[in-house]
Phi, psi and omega in degrees: 000131175242137181277147175268095183297329178297314180294321180294318179295322178298316178296318180302320179293318179298314181298313182297318180297317180297312182295317181292325176301316182290322185276312188279002173283352180251338185208161183266343181224166177232140179255178185300313181296323179291325177297319183294340182248005189294303182265149177283355172255108187302329182298323179300314180296322180293325179291327175295315180297321178299319177298316178298322181296320178295320178294322178299317179294319180295320178297324179297317180292323180291336180288338185285112179275143178290353185265359181228155182271092180278003175267352178294138186303318179296319180292318179299318180295316181294318180293321178296318180296315179300311183292323177296320179295316180298325182291341179276357182231055177296136178209107185239132176281161183303315185297335176270328186281320186304315177298325178292321177294318178301314180297322180296322177294317178301313181296325179295319181293320177297317178300325179283315187272330181217068184302327179300319179295319181301309183288326177298316178299316181299316182294313181296334183275009180292134181298147177058026177054033183224129175265116183264164176298319180297317181294322178295323179296321179292324176299316181295319183296321187257005178254111181258337178256133184056037180295347180295338180293311180294326177292322179292322175297319179299319178295319178297322180292325178060232181271358179291147180276335182197165179210152178293149182302321181301321176295316181296323179294325175296321175296319179300319178300317180295317181295317180297324179289328184268329188267171174239143182261158181295148174292122185284342190302319179304312184286324177296323177296324179294316176298318182297337176293337177267310176224119186302142179213160171234127183305322183294339179292340182264003184242128182291137174280157181234080183296149175292150171289135179297146184301321182292333179280330185294327180296323179292326182290342180279003179297335178235148176258024180300153175305330184277355178281159186246147173285151185298340180264356185285142179262148178199160174269168185301322185287348180264005183301141184290157174293149178292145175283163178301319181296321179296316180298315180299318180296320180299314183287327176295324181282312188254343187077169181297133177237118189297329188267000179286133176255115179253131175303142184302118184291332186264007188272354186299331181266358177286140175222175177257017180294312184255306185195149173285150174296141179286162178299327177296321178300316182293320181292332182283338184292145180242147175283121187300133177096339181255330184076003183268122180299147179300335180298333180272356181250275183295326186256032187295313188249127170292158179229149180281326178224150184299326182297334181292338183261003183254121176285168181299315179297316180298321182305311184285333173293312181298316180298313183289318186272325188255340183233024174055031176081007185261104182294328179294319178295320177299310180299320180294319179296317178300315180298316181294320181290323177298329183276354179291149185284332182205174183292329176300317177295320180295318180294323178297320177298316178296319185286319189268335187243302188287312183301311178295321183297316185254010175056053183294345178301336181273357180220054186298322180298310182293324178297318179291325176296318179296319178301319180298316181295316182298321184298328181293334179295331187252014173288138177278000000 
């Protein structure tokens, strides 16, 4: 089962708008106690509080000036008292609160329909590729649905203070194989009481490959080819075979605006290094003699978002950023701010690829690389 992240995000926005319309017509701000009682699904409220907690921690760190000794015991005690006091006086305006509520609804639906994905994302998003006891404690504190997973992780951690993400992911697989998750229907009905929903709207359909298309796919016996009965989503469609490309060009001739997935990229990985933009530009589509630069890289773009189609966006979010749209948006922003393609490639190679395990999604990673390269074309 694959979730339709677009549908989930759309519902989250509708839900947040409806709830905020009802609440903020009486007041300009919301406080902590009101947040805890806002939604009839307690998990939604807890995710909002969790978001506030993360912002609270970030503000605490930002408050620390390099010109003062914040490690002194008196300063640490005073800062803790101040921040704890501030936390008892939460006051959030609608324009700041509504996006947090929308995100909390999105996370709740993912937790209900695909709990393995939810916990997997949490573990992968751990700073420094390490899951700490403190971070796990926060997961347990703010997870009310399928909370047995975080408790099982805590038992696995035992007396250790931290563990590498790869180890924690292995534990998650074991826990998922042995455990049972809560029935989501009860909570979905509760959400639906505020804004109507259908569970099937959040799940992607998997249409059969048409019979006339399946015969063409049999032209190659590559591992990446599909059986005529196999189901797949659009983003999982196989790369064209050389024979298909040749036939296409013999029929239609070279078309400058056609984007063909890179035929030579199947063996590229992120283990050692990403292919440079020069490597990609030099490759030619077999049979046409037309450089790939005149096809996939035809048009430079001012921002990376300009080169990402709607379908690609959700493929990239799901495959490369573990379904986290905030991580995707942050990566796009950081890459757009790079001075040149070398810096952008270095960011992808050294930070993004290891963090999100792009070696398991090499095709999508190379598609993303192609888009990023267009940002830095002169």
